[in-house]
N, C-alpha and C positions, 0 to 999 in steps of 0.2 A: 504494500500500500504506500502511495506517495505521500510525502509530508506536505502539509498545508503551508501557505505563506506565513501564517502566524507561528507555526512550529519552527520554520526556517529562520524567521526574524529573532525569535527567542533563543534559538540555538546559537545564532551568530553573536548575540549580545553576551550570552553565557560564555561562549568560546573566547571572546576577546578579553573579558574580565578574568576568567579562570586562568588564562595563560599568564596574565600579569601577576595574579595572586601566587600561582605556583612558582614562577620565576623568583618572586620575592622570598617565598618560604625556603626555596633551595639555597638562595644566596645567604639568608639569615641563619640557616642551620649549619653553615660552614662547609658544605659539600662543594668541592671545586672540581672542575673538569667534566661536569655533567650538564648537558643541555636538555631541557624539557620543553616540549611544545604540545599544544592541544590541536590535534589535526581535525577533529570533528566533534560536535556535540549534537546528539539526537535526542529530541524531546518527544515523549509519548503524546498521543492525541488529547488526553485529559490534563496534560501539563503537570503531572505529578512526579514523573521520573525523568531525569536527564542522564543519558549515558555519555560520558566523556571519554574519547579515545585519545590516548597520550602517546606521543613518540618520545623515546628517551635515547639519547646518544651519549656515550657508547652503550650498545644494547646489552652488554654483560652486566651493567648496573641496573637494568630495568626492573627486575623483581624486587630488589632491595629498595629502590626509590618508590615503587608502587606500594610496598608495605608501609613505608614512611608516610606516604600520602593518605593511605587508608587509616592510619593511626590518628591523624589530625583532620579527618574528614569533617567533623562537626565545626571545627575552627574555620576551615575553608568555606563551608556552607554559610556560616555566620557572616564572614567577611564579604562573600559574594552577595548575600542578601542585603547587606548595608550598601553596597555599590549599586544594586539594581532596585532599590526600594521605591524609586519613582516610576519604574517601568513594569514591575511585576508585583502582584498582590501577594502571592504565595511563592516561596522558593521551592522548586522541585527537589526531590531527593536525589542526591548525586551518587552515581556508581562510576567507578573508574576502570578502564580496560587499557591494556597495552596495544598500541597500533603497530603491528609488525609488517605492514605492507611494504615499507622501504627495504626492510631486510629480505623479504620474500622476493622482491624484484631484483635485488642485488644477487641473490642466489641463482635466479634464472639467468641473469646476464652473465654471471661467472661461468655457469654451466654451458651456455651457448658458445662463449668464446673458447672454452677448453675442448678437450677431446670427447668429453661426456656430452651426450645429447639427450636432454630431458624429454624431448618430443618422442623419440623412439623408445626411450626407457623411462617412463614416468616415476618409477620407484626411486630415482635419484633425488627427487625433491621431497622435502618433508610435507606432510599434509597440512593444509592451511587451517589455522585455528579459527573457529567460528565463535562469535560471542553474541 
């Protein structure tokens, strides 16, 4: 089902503010050499749940950073609600997911350039994670 214009607008507002909040929390926590970006925010039709897809570079730090984000989820939600208080009546519940699409594309590109051909042998690529 396609997102409505309202869902897209709210997702865009949340994405922009959430990226800023996460960058500030990463910097304040003293973690260096990690880049966090919000690639997409999908909001349900009743606007009660927002799924935030996060890209983390380097990807080996992804699970550790995601755990840290989930520990301070309520603090992030509160700060996001303060920033969007004039645009949203209720703040949707936040759920965070790792966006692995860049890593997946990189594996495909690397396999195509090399001797391995994922088109003829699809077992070479890891199955894509669905969320």
